[in-house]
C-alpha positions in Angstrom: 108.8 134.4 148.6 111.9 132.8 150.2 115.4 133.6 149.1 116.0 130.1 148.0 112.9 130.0 145.8 114.0 133.3 144.3 117.5 131.8 143.5 115.9 128.8 141.8 113.7 131.0 139.7 116.7 133.2 138.8 118.7 130.1 137.7 115.8 128.8 135.6 115.4 132.2 133.9 119.2 132.4 133.2 119.0 129.0 131.6 116.1 130.1 129.4 117.9 133.3 128.4 121.0 131.3 127.5 119.1 129.0 125.3 117.3 131.9 123.5 120.7 133.2 122.4 122.2 129.8 121.6 122.5 127.5 118.6 121.4 124.1 120.1 122.9 121.2 118.2 122.7 118.3 120.7 121.5 115.3 118.7 119.6 113.8 121.7 117.6 117.0 122.4 114.7 118.9 120.9 112.3 121.7 122.0 108.7 121.1 123.0 105.9 123.3 121.8 103.7 125.5 124.1 100.9 123.0 123.8 103.1 120.2 125.0 104.5 122.3 127.9 100.9 123.2 128.9 99.9 119.5 129.0 103.0 118.6 131.0 102.3 121.3 133.6 98.8 119.8 134.3 97.6 118.3 137.6 98.6 114.9 136.3 102.1 115.6 137.5 101.4 114.5 141.0 98.8 111.8 140.5 99.1 108.0 140.6 97.7 105.5 138.1 99.5 102.2 138.6 98.6 99.5 136.1 97.1 99.3 132.6 94.3 101.6 131.4 91.1 100.4 132.9 92.9 98.2 135.4 94.3 100.7 137.8 95.4 100.0 141.4 94.1 103.5 142.3 90.8 105.3 142.1 90.3 108.7 140.5 91.8 107.6 137.2 88.8 108.2 134.9 90.4 111.1 133.0 93.9 109.8 133.2 92.7 106.7 131.5 91.1 108.8 128.7 94.4 110.6 128.1 96.6 107.5 128.2 94.2 105.6 125.9 94.3 108.6 123.5 98.1 108.6 123.7 98.3 104.9 122.9 95.9 105.3 120.0 98.0 108.2 118.6 101.2 106.2 118.9 99.6 103.2 117.1 98.5 105.5 114.3 101.8 107.3 114.0 103.8 104.0 113.9 101.2 101.8 112.2 101.4 99.2 114.9 98.9 97.2 117.1 100.6 97.7 120.5 101.8 100.9 122.1 102.8 101.0 125.8 103.4 104.7 126.7 104.1 104.0 130.4 107.9 103.7 130.3 109.4 106.9 131.9 112.4 106.9 129.6 114.1 105.3 126.6 116.3 103.3 129.0 113.3 101.9 130.8 111.7 101.1 127.4 114.9 99.1 126.6 114.6 97.3 129.9 111.1 96.2 129.0 112.5 94.5 125.9 115.3 92.9 128.0 112.7 91.6 130.5 110.5 90.2 127.8 113.1 88.7 125.5 116.0 87.6 127.7 116.7 85.4 130.8 117.9 87.2 133.9 121.6 86.6 134.9 122.3 84.0 132.2 120.7 85.7 129.2 122.6 86.6 126.1 122.2 89.6 123.7 123.9 91.0 120.7 124.1 94.8 120.4 126.5 97.7 119.5 129.4 98.7 121.7 129.5 102.3 123.0 132.5 103.5 120.9 130.7 102.3 117.8 127.4 104.0 118.5 125.8 101.8 121.2 124.1 103.3 124.2 125.1 102.7 127.8 121.8 100.9 128.3 123.0 98.3 125.7 126.2 97.6 127.6 127.5 94.8 129.8 128.5 95.2 133.4 132.2 94.6 132.6 134.3 94.9 129.5 135.9 91.8 127.9 139.1 92.6 129.9 137.1 92.6 133.2 137.1 96.4 133.7 133.9 97.7 135.1 131.6 99.5 132.7 128.3 99.2 134.6 126.1 99.2 131.5 122.4 98.9 132.1 121.9 95.6 130.3 124.7 93.9 132.3 124.2 95.6 135.7 120.4 95.5 135.9 119.6 92.4 133.9 122.8 90.5 134.1 123.1 90.0 130.4 126.1 88.6 128.6 126.7 91.0 125.7 128.4 90.0 122.4 129.0 92.9 120.1 127.9 92.9 116.5 130.4 93.4 113.7 131.0 97.0 112.6 132.1 98.6 109.4 134.1 101.7 110.4 134.3 103.1 106.9 130.5 103.1 106.5 129.7 103.7 110.2 127.2 100.9 110.3 126.7 97.3 111.4 128.5 94.9 109.1 125.9 92.3 108.1 128.3 89.5 107.1 130.4 89.7 110.3 127.3 90.1 112.4 125.6 87.1 110.9 128.6 85.0 111.8 128.6 86.3 115.4 124.9 85.7 115.9 125.1 82.1 114.7 128.1 81.4 116.9 126.9 83.2 120.0 123.2 82.2 119.7 121.8 85.1 121.7 118.2 85.3 123.0 117.9 88.8 121.5 119.5 90.9 118.8 119.2 94.6 119.5 119.5 97.2 116.7 119.6 100.9 117.1 122.3 103.3 118.4 123.1 106.7 119.8 125.5 107.5 116.9 123.1 106.6 114.2 123.8 108.0 110.7 122.3 105.2 108.5 119.6 102.6 108.8 120.7 99.4 110.4 120.5 96.1 108.5 117.4 94.8 110.3 116.0 93.1 107.2 119.3 91.3 106.4 119.9 90.1 110.0 116.4 89.4 111.4 116.2 86.1 109.6 119.6 85.1 111.0 118.3 86.0 114.5 115.3 83.8 114.0 117.5 80.9 112.9 119.0 80.8 116.4 115.7 81.5 118.1 116.5 85.1 119.0 114.0 87.9 119.3 114.8 91.1 117.4 114.6 94.5 119.2 115.2 98.0 118.0 116.2 101.0 120.1 114.7 103.9 118.2 115.4 106.5 120.8 117.3 108.8 118.3 115.3 108.2 115.2 111.7 107.6 116.5 110.4 110.8 114.9 112.0 110.0 111.6 110.5 106.5 111.6 107.1 107.7 112.5 107.1 110.3 109.8 108.1 107.7 107.1 111.8 108.3 106.9 115.0 106.4 107.7 113.7 102.8 108.0 110.7 100.8 109.2 111.9 98.3 111.8 108.5 96.7 112.7 108.1 95.8 109.0 111.7 94.8 108.6 111.7 92.1 111.2 111.8 93.7 114.6 109.6 92.0 117.2 109.4 95.2 119.3 110.7 98.8 119.2 111.8 100.8 122.3 112.1 104.6 122.1 112.5 107.8 124.0 110.2 110.6 123.1 112.3 113.8 123.3 114.8 113.6 120.4 113.6 113.5 116.8 110.1 113.0 118.3 109.8 116.4 120.0 107.8 115.5 123.2 108.6 115.4 126.9 111.2 113.2 128.4 109.5 109.8 128.4 109.5 106.4 126.7 107.4 103.9 124.8 107.4 100.3 123.6 105.8 99.3 120.3 105.1 96.0 118.6 103.1 94.5 115.7 103.0 91.0 117.2 99.7 90.2 118.9 101.2 87.2 120.7 103.8 89.4 122.5 101.4 92.1 123.8 100.8 90.5 127.3 104.5 89.6 127.7 105.5 93.2 126.9 102.9 94.7 129.2 103.8 92.5 132.2 107.5 93.1 131.5 106.9 96.8 132.1 104.4 96.8 135.0 104.8 95.6 137.7 108.3 94.5 136.7 110.0 97.9 136.3 107.9 100.7 137.9 104.8 101.4 139.9 103.4 104.8 138.9 104.5 106.3 135.7 104.8 110.0 134.8 101.3 110.8 133.9 101.8 114.5 133.0 104.4 113.4 130.4 101.9 110.9 128.9 99.6 113.9 128.4 102.5 115.9 126.8 103.4 113.0 124.6 99.8 112.7 123.3 100.0 116.3 122.2 103.4 115.8 120.6 102.2 112.7 118.7 99.2 114.7 117.4 101.6 117.5 116.3 103.8 115.0 114.4 100.8 113.4 112.7 100.0 116.9 111.5 103.4 118.3 110.8 105.9 115.5 111.1 106.3 114.6 107.4 107.6 118.0 106.4 109.4 118.7 109.7 111.5 115.5 109.5 112.2 115.9 105.8 113.8 119.2 106.7 115.6 117.8 109.7 117.4 115.3 107.4 117.9 118.0 104.7 119.5 120.3 107.2 121.8 117.5 108.6 123.0 116.9 105.1 123.4 120.6 104.3 125.3 121.2 107.6 127.6 118.2 106.9 128.4 119.5 103.4 129.0 123.0 104.6 131.4 121.9 107.3 133.2 119.6 104.9 133.6 122.4 102.5 135.2 124.5 105.3 137.8 121.9 106.1 136.2 119.7 108.7 136.5 115.9 108.4 132.8 115.0 108.4 132.5 111.2 108.3 131.0 109.2 105.4 131.3 111.8 102.6 131.1 108.9 100.2 127.6 108.0 101.5 126.3 111.6 101.6 127.4 112.0 105.2 124.1 111.0 106.8 120.5 109.8 106.4 119.4 110.9 109.8 119.3 114.0 112.0 123.0 113.5 113.0 126.4 114.0 111.6 129.8 113.1 113.1 133.1 115.0 112.7 136.5 113.5 113.3 138.4 116.5 114.8 141.7 114.8 115.5 143.4 117.0 112.9 142.9 119.9 115.2 144.5 118.2 118.2 147.7 120.3 118.0 146.0 123.6 117.5 142.8 123.7 119.6 142.6 120.2 121.1 140.2 117.2 120.9 136.5 116.8 121.4 136.2 118.0 125.0 138.3 121.0 124.3 136.3 121.9 121.2 133.0 121.4 123.0 134.1 124.0 125.6 135.2 126.5 122.9 131.9 126.2 121.1 130.0 126.5 124.3 131.8 129.7 125.2 130.3 131.1 122.0 126.9 129.6 122.9 127.0 126.9 120.3 125.9 123.7 122.1 127.2 120.4 120.8 128.5 117.2 122.4 131.9 115.5 122.1 131.6 111.8 121.0 133.8 108.8 120.9 134.8 107.7 117.4 134.9 103.9 116.7 138.7 103.8 116.8 139.2 106.2 119.7 139.7 103.6 122.5 142.3 101.6 120.6 144.2 104.9 119.8 144.2 105.8 123.5 141.6 108.5 123.6 139.0 108.8 126.4 135.3 109.7 126.3 136.0 112.9 128.3 138.2 114.2 125.4 137.5 112.0 122.4 138.3 112.4 118.7 134.8 113.2 117.6 131.9 115.6 117.7 128.2 114.5 117.2 125.9 117.2 115.9 122.1 117.1 115.5 119.7 119.3 113.6 116.3 118.4 115.2 116.1 121.5 117.4 117.5 124.1 115.0 115.1 122.9 112.4 112.1 123.2 114.8 113.2 126.8 115.5 112.7 127.5 111.8 116.2 127.2 110.4 116.8 125.9 106.9 119.7 125.0 104.7 120.9 128.6 104.4 121.3 128.8 108.1 123.3 125.6 108.1 125.9 127.4 106.1 125.9 130.2 108.7 126.4 127.7 111.5 129.3 126.1 109.6 130.9 129.6 109.3 130.7 129.9 113.1 132.6 126.6 113.4 135.2 127.7 111.0 135.8 131.0 112.8 136.1 129.3 116.2 138.0 126.1 115.4 140.0 126.8 112.2 140.5 130.6 112.5 140.5 130.5 116.3 138.6 133.7 116.7 137.7 134.9 120.2 134.6 133.0 121.4 133.3 136.0 123.2 133.1 138.0 120.0 131.5 135.1 118.1 129.0 134.7 121.0 127.6 138.2 120.1 127.4 137.1 116.5 125.6 133.9 117.5 123.1 135.9 119.6 122.4 138.3 116.7 121.9 135.3 114.4 119.5 133.6 116.8 117.3 136.7 117.1 115.5 135.7 113.9 114.6 132.3 115.3 112.6 132.7 118.5 109.4 130.7 117.8 108.8 127.0 117.6 107.6 125.7 114.2 105.9 122.5 113.0 103.5 122.5 116.0 100.2 123.9 117.1 100.8 127.6 117.7 98.2 128.0 120.4 97.6 125.7 123.4 94.0 125.4 122.6 94.6 124.2 119.1 96.1 121.0 120.4 93.2 120.5 122.9 90.6 121.0 120.2 92.4 118.7 117.9 92.6 116.0 120.6 88.9 116.6 121.5 89.8 116.8 125.2 86.8 119.1 125.7 
């Protein structure tokens, strides 16, 4: 074995060891089961299957078609929809499918959320209103003119009244709901009729909340007025990194299909389609209880942090209805710093979170590299078997590190001891073969 390969293996092993001793609280991450990992490591990883199932450009796709068809069927079952395209290789690509289908290139118009108020970079224009480059996906790739929806900062949600006025005045081709900072359901019901008034399609970016929605929580966009839903598959839906597009409108199926292939990609990532099929089957089996506990844990962690002196947003609304919570940490600026500083302190103790812009950060002169907020998610710690009691323990770590300013190296040892009890993945098939038997692959 070459020295370089040995080095690569060593780095991968060190990463795995770090994670086994860490408390992972990144809201956009999760952990895949052994069965999903096994499927993703299959021979599919280096095969080609351009096109739709049964209409491939390549030969040798008989079994690939079977898996992809199974994956589509499982997605349609999980989300109670008539169309599921599991070819997009990411959530961003899934969003681009919606942009292709529902907007005009270079002179198209869309309403969405700005990044500081929860929107994703894939929702963003090429330039800010002041002309400063931002190079958001929607503007750079599709050339869209973006008008931001109104936002209620106190309630951390889209403001229906202000947004209705904006939609009627701007007359977009598409109104996009969904966000990366996503504490509460968006007003899809309230605003979908307004979008239809001006002839706009309604899209929903479910990247963060896809698992919650599939398991019957949070909200139900396809029944609330969304024409199509785009999602990534590795956040609250604990599959491999991939994407999907869903719809309940029969008249849009061919448009959505052609807006994906050949418009955006040639071959898609077939091994991740196999892994996604397993993950969907796991969520059909375990998702209802898993996602119930994800939300319970998010609420419990928010309450515990609040009780320890952290300014967790939206106390008056119960903090959150999703897998996320957001903390305004500007009161610690003079003692330990802002979001980037606190992110580094927590990482030194092997508590993995991400800094996050607050809606008011930009106007108060703060930057995304060191913003005023933290975004915390409970999807992964829940899948590791942690419950509401452990959320209190995690809040104690935050207090020791940020309020009491204890040595992160000492707390790191305590974190490792805490994590020793949570080394298996729950809410999944415990053996590789269980998933295969359930999916009837052989």
